[in-house]
C-alpha positions, -999 to 999 in steps of 0.1 A, spaced: 81 -396 -61 104 -391 -31 86 -414 -7 111 -442 -11 113 -468 17 147 -457 28 136 -421 31 104 -430 49 123 -451 74 147 -423 80 119 -397 86 102 -421 109 133 -426 129 138 -388 130 104 -383 145 91 -363 115 65 -386 100 30 -378 110 43 -353 136 24 -321 142 41 -287 146 70 -291 170 92 -267 188 130 -264 184 138 -288 212 115 -316 201 122 -312 164 160 -312 167 164 -334 197 148 -363 179 177 -364 155 205 -389 161 233 -383 136 247 -412 117 284 -418 124 305 -402 97 321 -436 89 287 -450 80 276 -422 57 274 -424 19 293 -395 3 285 -378 -30 303 -390 -61 325 -362 -71 334 -377 -105 298 -384 -117 287 -359 -144 254 -357 -127 253 -338 -94 229 -316 -74 231 -281 -59 205 -277 -31 191 -242 -26 170 -229 4 155 -195 1 140 -172 28 130 -191 60 124 -159 80 88 -167 91 100 -200 107 121 -179 131 99 -149 140 103 -139 177 78 -160 197 61 -172 164 73 -197 138 84 -233 138 119 -247 131 107 -281 122 103 -275 84 139 -263 81 151 -292 102 132 -316 79 147 -300 48 183 -303 61 177 -339 72 162 -347 38 193 -333 21 215 -355 42 194 -386 37 194 -381 -1 230 -368 -3 243 -400 -21 212 -408 -41 208 -373 -55 245 -367 -54 240 -334 -35 274 -318 -34 265 -285 -18 237 -266 -2 232 -228 -1 208 -206 18 198 -173 1 194 -151 32 166 -139 54 172 -168 77 152 -151 104 126 -123 106 138 -97 130 176 -101 133 172 -109 170 199 -129 187 174 -154 200 160 -161 165 195 -165 150 205 -188 178 174 -210 171 182 -211 134 219 -218 142 208 -248 164 189 -262 134 220 -259 111 239 -280 136 223 -309 117 247 -300 89 276 -290 113 276 -324 131 282 -343 98 302 -315 82 277 -313 54 290 -286 29 268 -255 29 268 -217 29 245 -190 42 244 -152 37 228 -123 54 195 -110 41 179 -77 51 160 -94 79 192 -109 94 210 -76 100 204 -38 100 192 -34 64 203 2 62 239 -8 64 265 -24 41 287 -53 51 309 -28 69 283 -27 97 306 -44 122 296 -70 148 260 -83 149 241 -113 162 241 -127 127 279 -127 127 280 -143 161 260 -173 148 268 -175 111 302 -159 109 333 -175 92 342 -195 123 311 -217 117 323 -228 83 360 -233 90 356 -270 98 340 -276 64 363 -288 36 345 -266 11 351 -233 30 379 -213 15 377 -178 29 358 -146 39 361 -109 37 377 -92 67 342 -80 78 330 -117 79 298 -111 60 309 -126 27 324 -161 21 334 -183 -7 333 -221 -10 348 -246 -34 333 -280 -40 343 -308 -64 317 -323 -88 317 -338 -122 355 -342 -120 362 -305 -115 361 -277 -90 331 -252 -87 330 -221 -66 301 -206 -47 301 -169 -36 278 -161 -7 275 -124 -6 259 -100 19 226 -82 14 246 -51 5 282 -59 -4 305 -29 -2 329 -18 -30 357 -34 -10 338 -67 -12 334 -65 -49 372 -59 -52 377 -89 -29 355 -111 -51 376 -102 -82 407 -113 -63 390 -146 -54 381 -151 -91 417 -142 -101 430 -168 -77 407 -194 -93 409 -184 -129 395 -217 -144 367 -223 -119 330 -218 -129 312 -197 -103 276 -197 -88 269 -163 -72 244 -163 -43 231 -132 -27 198 -119 -13 189 -92 -37 197 -93 -74 167 -99 -97 129 -98 -92 102 -113 -114 67 -104 -126 37 -128 -125 48 -144 -157 81 -155 -142 102 -131 -163 129 -116 -141 148 -83 -143 176 -67 -123 167 -48 -92 184 -14 -85 209 -32 -63 211 -60 -89 221 -35 -115 250 -24 -93 262 -60 -90 258 -66 -127 277 -35 -137 303 -37 -110 310 -74 -110 290 -100 -129 291 -85 -164 329 -85 -166 333 -118 -147 329 -146 -173 333 -173 -147 299 -163 -131 274 -183 -151 245 -187 -126 232 -163 -99 206 -172 -72 188 -149 -49 157 -147 -27 141 -116 -12 114 -111 -38 85 -132 -50 72 -147 -72 100 -169 -85 114 -162 -120 144 -161 -141 162 -143 -170 193 -147 -191 217 -117 -197 247 -116 -220 279 -107 -203 308 -87 -217 324 -118 -232 291 -124 -251 282 -155 -230 250 -162 -211 245 -156 -174 214 -172 -159 198 -151 -131 172 -168 -109 150 -155 -81 134 -182 -58 114 -174 -26 83 -191 -11 78 -171 21 45 -158 6 31 -194 5 15 -217 31 35 -220 63 60 -193 52 72 -216 25 79 -244 49 116 -244 41 108 -254 5 138 -267 -13 149 -260 -49 172 -286 -65 195 -278 -93 204 -312 -110 234 -306 -132 240 -331 -159 272 -324 -178 267 -354 -201 234 -340 -213 244 -303 -211 214 -296 -189 204 -283 -155 171 -298 -144 154 -277 -117 127 -289 -94 110 -275 -62 98 -297 -34 88 -295 3 107 -322 22 88 -312 54 54 -320 38 68 -351 20 78 -364 54 43 -362 67 20 -392 64 0 -386 32 -33 -394 48 -26 -368 75 -17 -339 52 -42 -311 53 -56 -296 21 -30 -268 19 -2 -293 24 -14 -315 -4 -10 -285 -28 25 -277 -16 42 -311 -18 60 -300 -49 56 -271 -73 54 -281 -110 45 -248 -127 71 -235 -153 86 -211 -128 95 -238 -104 101 -269 -126 121 -264 -157 153 -274 -176 182 -252 -186 201 -263 -217 237 -252 -212 267 -264 -233 291 -263 -204 322 -268 -225 312 -238 -248 301 -217 -218 333 -222 -199 356 -220 -230 366 -184 -222 382 -192 -189 386 -230 -189 389 -242 -225 390 -279 -231 417 -286 -257 404 -308 -286 417 -343 -288 447 -343 -311 447 -363 -344 461 -398 -341 483 -412 -368 473 -442 -389 499 -465 -374 483 -464 -340 450 -474 -355 463 -506 -372 453 -531 -346 461 -567 -352 439 -581 -380 431 -548 -397 419 -556 -432 411 -521 -443 415 -486 -428 403 -456 -448 406 -420 -436 401 -388 -454 428 -364 -442 448 -361 -474 453 -324 -469 428 -313 -496 410 -280 -492 377 -280 -473 348 -282 -497 369 -292 -528 357 -321 -549 372 -355 -548 384 -361 -584 368 -387 -605 387 -420 -603 409 -408 -575 424 -436 -553 421 -433 -516 447 -455 -500 440 -484 -477 463 -476 -448 463 -512 -436 488 -521 -462 466 -548 -476 458 -531 -509 421 -526 -503 421 -491 -519 390 -470 -528 382 -452 -560 355 -426 -567 325 -435 -588 300 -408 -599 264 -417 -606 248 -406 -639 243 -369 -639 264 -364 -607 283 -332 -602 320 -331 -594 312 -317 -559 288 -345 -551 317 -360 -532 339 -335 -515 366 -331 -488 355 -317 -454 372 -305 -423 343 -317 -401 350 -346 -378 340 -363 -346 359 -352 -316 371 -387 -310 379 -395 -346 416 -403 -353 417 -382 -385 404 -347 -383 387 -348 -417 358 -365 -435 341 -367 -468 307 -352 -476 285 -373 -498 258 -352 -515 237 -381 -527 200 -391 -531 176 -413 -549 147 -414 -574 168 -411 -595 200 -423 -579 224 -394 -577 257 -384 -561 290 -403 -559 304 -431 -539 336 -451 -533 343 -487 -541 372 -510 -535 394 -516 -565 391 -547 -586 412 -575 -571 412 -561 -536 417 -590 -512 387 -578 -491 364 -585 -520 368 -622 -514 370 -622 -476 344 -643 -458 354 -634 -422 345 -667 -407 364 -659 -374 344 -627 -369 347 -591 -378 345 -555 -366 333 -528 -390 335 -492 -378 325 -458 -392 321 -422 -380 289 -407 -393 271 -374 -393 236 -368 -408 226 -334 -422 198 -315 -404 174 -320 -433 180 -357 -438 145 -367 -428 128 -341 -449 147 -349 -481 139 -386 -487 170 -405 -479 155 -436 -463 176 -468 -465 207 -451 -477 238 -472 -470 270 -462 -451 289 -493 -462 278 -523 -483 291 -554 -501 281 -554 -537 262 -583 -551 227 -596 -542 221 -625 -519 213 -646 -550 248 -640 -564 261 -657 -533 237 -686 -537 211 -674 -512 174 -680 -518 159 -671 -484 141 -638 -475 147 -614 -504 177 -627 -524 178 -594 -543 189 -575 -512 226 -567 -508 249 -594 -494 257 -570 -466 247 -534 -458 250 -510 -429 221 -486 -436 199 -459 -422 162 -466 -421 133 -443 -431 135 -429 -395 173 -429 -396 177 -459 -374 208 -480 -380 204 -514 -396 230 -541 -403 215 -566 -427 237 -595 -439 235 -629 -456 259 -649 -434 276 -681 -445 256 -704 -422 221 -693 -432 201 -692 -464 183 -660 -453 194 -627 -437 205 -618 -402 195 -582 -391 206 -560 -362 186 -528 -355 197 -497 -337 177 -466 -326 169 -435 -346 200 -413 -348 199 -375 -343 208 -353 -373 235 -327 -369 256 -348 -345 285 -371 -351 283 -407 -339 305 -438 -341 289 -471 -352 305 -505 -348 293 -539 -360 310 -566 -341 307 -604 -349 325 -629 -327 323 -657 -353 288 -666 -341 268 -636 -329 266 -600 -341 263 -569 -318 257 -533 -329 273 -505 -309 268 -467 -310 295 -445 -294 308 -475 -275 274 -485 -261 258 -519 -269 224 -516 -285 193 -537 -278 180 -554 -309 208 -578 -316 197 -613 -329 205 -644 -308 205 -667 -339 241 -674 -350 253 -656 -380 288 -668 -390 309 -649 -416 298 -630 -447 287 -644 -480 305 -630 -510 301 -627 -547 337 -617 -550 328 -582 -559 337 -548 -545 326 -531 -512 309 -498 -516 312 -467 -493 282 -444 -496 259 -463 -520 229 -486 -516 221 -512 -542 192 -536 -548 192 -564 -573 226 -553 -584 215 -517 -593 227 -487 -573 195 -470 -562 209 -441 -541 239 -423 -529 246 -415 -493 237 -381 -479 260 -368 -451 295 -370 -437 316 -401 -433 348 -401 -413 373 -429 -406 362 -464 -416 380 -496 -404 374 -533 -410 391 -559 -387 390 -597 -391 379 -604 -355 357 -591 -328 371 -560 -310 360 -549 -275 347 -513 -272 380 -502 -255 398 -509 -288 374 -491 -311 387 -462 -332 370 -437 -308 386 -451 -277 
C-alpha cells in the first residue's frame, strides 16, 4: 500500500531499493538531501496529522554487529512522506544503541543527521542501553549526552527546553490548528525532573501532552498492558494528576500492547508499549504511525517496515515478506477519542452562542421558525398554540394533535445542534399504524400556502433522530411537507396520491426530497444517504429555479436529478412540520427532534445556510 511511484523513485535515488545490508558509510552517504526550499511541509491546520514513533533500535548499533541501514530507511521514508501523511513530529522511545558505547552512539547520531540536515522535528530519549542503567538522570556527563543532548535539538523549531541535566526535553509542534506538547523523559527521571515537568505543564496550561519514555507499561501475550514498577511511580507522581497527558508511549518491553487508565480528573489516559527488537533483524527500525483525525475523533494506528518496503518485492526473503507490516490487533487498531471532551478540563471549547432571529433573516426569507420561546425543557406545547413566523410574513404555525395523542406528544426541548442559531428544539413523539403524535401546520391564509417559488427556493432544518428510530417503525416519516396530493394540484404522473412536496426519512433513514414541480406532470426526487441516529444534522434543499440539490451539514450530496424541476405545485393548503400524509390522510407523526426551520425564495449558497 505504500509502494507509490514517488516513494519508489525516492528510494531508488537513495540507493535503498534492492540493496543488500550496507554499512554506515554506504547507507548514509547515498543520501542527497533535498534543498529546504523544495520540500513539502506538513499542513498544520489539517485536522488529520501523523505522529511517527520509532521504538528500540539497539540491535542495529551493537558494537561491531548491527546495521544502520534500516533506521536510515525509516528516517528517509518519514521525510519522503512528510507531506502526504502530514507527519508533524517523530519520537524515538529509547534504547537507540545496545551497549551505551561512544562509537555506537556516534554511528546512530550520524544516521539522525538525515533529520538534522532538513531540520525535521523529532525527539529522542535515553533507554537503559544508552546510559548506565543503575543511575537516574542525575548521572552527569555520558556519551549519550555528547551525541543526543539538548544542543542537538536547539536548531529545531519544535524544541522548547531541557532539564539542567540535559537528559529530559520537551517539544511543541502545531497540528490541527493547535499546539501539542511532547515530553521525552529519561529511563529514570529523578524527582527534580518530575517537578520540572509540572512546571512545563503549568507554563502550557491549555496544551495536550504526549508523554514518551522508555519504561512505563508492559503487556502480556494478549496485548493487555499494565504499569511496571517504575511506571507506577510515574503514574502516581505525575500522570495521574496531570490531565493534559492523554497518551503515553514507551518501549523497553515486548510484546506490544496497551491499556486505558482513568486519571484523577476522571478522564482516560491511553498507555501504549511498542517494541520490535525481538523480531527479525532486531525489528528493522519498524515504524508505528499514529494518524490523528480530529474530525472523526479517532487515532488510527498502523505499524510498518519502511526498510523492507523499500526493498524490491521480488528480492525480499521469506522473513522480510512477513514483516512488511504488522496487522494483528496489537499493532493495527483505532482509538476512538472525543478530543473536545477529553481536553475540556484544561482547554474547554466554548459553545457557539445563540444568534438572534434578525441575523437569520436573509433577503427573501418567507418563513423562519425557531423554538426558543423560553418554555421549560420537557413541557408540552399546548394544543392550538401559535408559534410565530419570525420572517414577519405571517406564516405562523399551530399545533395539531392526532387522534389519541397525548399532550406531551409534542414538547419543548433544550437539545440543539452546536451550529443552530436557537439553542432549543421541539421533540415530536409520533408514529404510525395508527398515526399518532402531534404536528405543526401553517395557519389558514398564510401566504406561503400559495407560494409556487418559481425563482427557486432553499428549505433548511436541523434534525436529530432518536437512537431507536430504526427499531420502532418510523419509515417515511416527514420532516416538512406541503399538504395536498399531487392530484389536487392537477398532476397525474407517477403516484398522484403522494404529497405535493415532502422532505422525508426512508425506511433506512435516508433523506428524500420528493416534489411535484410546476414544469412536470410527475415527481422529481433527490436522495441522500442514511443518517446516523443520536446525532444532530442540518439538511438543506436548494433549487435554483431549474435544478434541485440536497445538502447535509453544508456538503452537497450525490443523488441529485439533472432533469429540471421548476417551482412547487400547490393546492393552496397548509405546510406541515412533523407529519406525513398520503392521499390527503395524515399517516404518521414525526419521531425525533427538529430545530430551526427556514424557507427562502431563492437558492442560497452553503456559506449562507443557518449553520454557517
